[in-house]
N, C-alpha and C positions, 0 to 999 in steps of 0.2 A: 743739513747733512744728508738729506735724501737726494741730493743732486747726483746725477750719473756722471761717470768719467767721460762720456761722449761729449760733454759740453766743454771739457777742458781742452784747450788748444796746446799742441806740443810746440815747443820752441825748436826750430831747426838751426842748430848751431853745431860747431865742431865739438864742443864739450858734450852735447847730447849724443852725437854720433859715437864718440869714444865711450861714453857711458853705456850706450846700447850694445856696443861691441864687447865691452867688459862683461856685461850681464850675460850675453850669449856665450862668451868664453867660460864664464863661471858655471853656467848650466851644463855646457858640454863637459867640463871638468868633473862636475858632480855626477853626470851620467856615466862617464868613463870610470870614475871611482866606484860607483855602484856596480857596474859590470865586472870590474876587477874583483871586488869583494864577493860577488855572487859566484864568479868563476873559482875563486879560492875556496869558498864554502863547498862548492860542488866537488872540487878535486879532493878536499879533505874528507868529505862524506864518502866518496868512492874509495879512497884509500882505507879509511876506517872500516867500511863495509867489507872490502876485500880481506883485510886483516882479521875481521871477526869471522868470516866464513872459513878462512884458513885455520884459525884457532879452533873452531868447532870441529872441523874435519880432523885435526890433530888429536883433539880430545877423544873423538870417536875411535880413531885408530889406536890410541893408547889404551882405551878400554878393551878393545878387541885383543890387543897384544897381552894385556894383563889376564884376560880370560884364558887365552891360549897358553900362557905361561903356567897358570895354576893347573890346567888340564895336563900339561906336559910334566909338571912337577909330580902330580899324582901318579901318572903313568910311570915316571922314573922310579918312584918309591916302590911301585908294584914290581917293576922289572928288577930292581935291586933285591927285593925279597925272593923273587924267583931265582935270581942268580945265586943267592945264598943257599937256597934249597938244592939247586943243581950242583953246587960245589960240594955240599955235604953228601949228596948222592954219589958223586964221583969218588969222593974219599972212601965212602962205604964200598963202592964197587971195586976199589983197589984192594980191599981186604978179602982174602980167599975164603975165609970162614963165612962171611956175609953172603958171598956169591953162592956157596954151597947151600946155605940155609934157604936162600931165595929160590934156587933150583929145586930143592926138596919141597918147598911150599907151593910153588906155582906149577911145576911140571911133574910132580909126584915121583921124583927121583929118590933113590934110597941109598943109604950107606951099605957096606957089606954086612951081611947077616941081619938086615933090618927088614921088617915086614910092614907093608902099608895096607891099612884097612880103609876102604871107602865107605863112608856112611852118607846117607841122604839127610842133609840139614835143610829144614824148611823154615 
């Protein structure tokens, strides 16, 4: 069994030619199949990679939007509170008695026959 294949003579017949052609076709077919499989794997890998990158960008964008939403929600609550205070102040400013009291307190205006004494408060 230690004999080399070089010592074996090939039979040159039509059958052997057909057999050799069939073997070559089979090898080409296997090579084409391997290339198709590798191309398919490459395409699937590229598509999955692209989808993964897109997904990660979308998650990042969503996180940014959630952060912005919470900031805006906080600002909205603050503005609603300010609006409530301003509405109360408007209703108070429509009251003549409140306006007169405010004028007396801030601008030292007085009613008739009323004296105002200024004191130094420290």
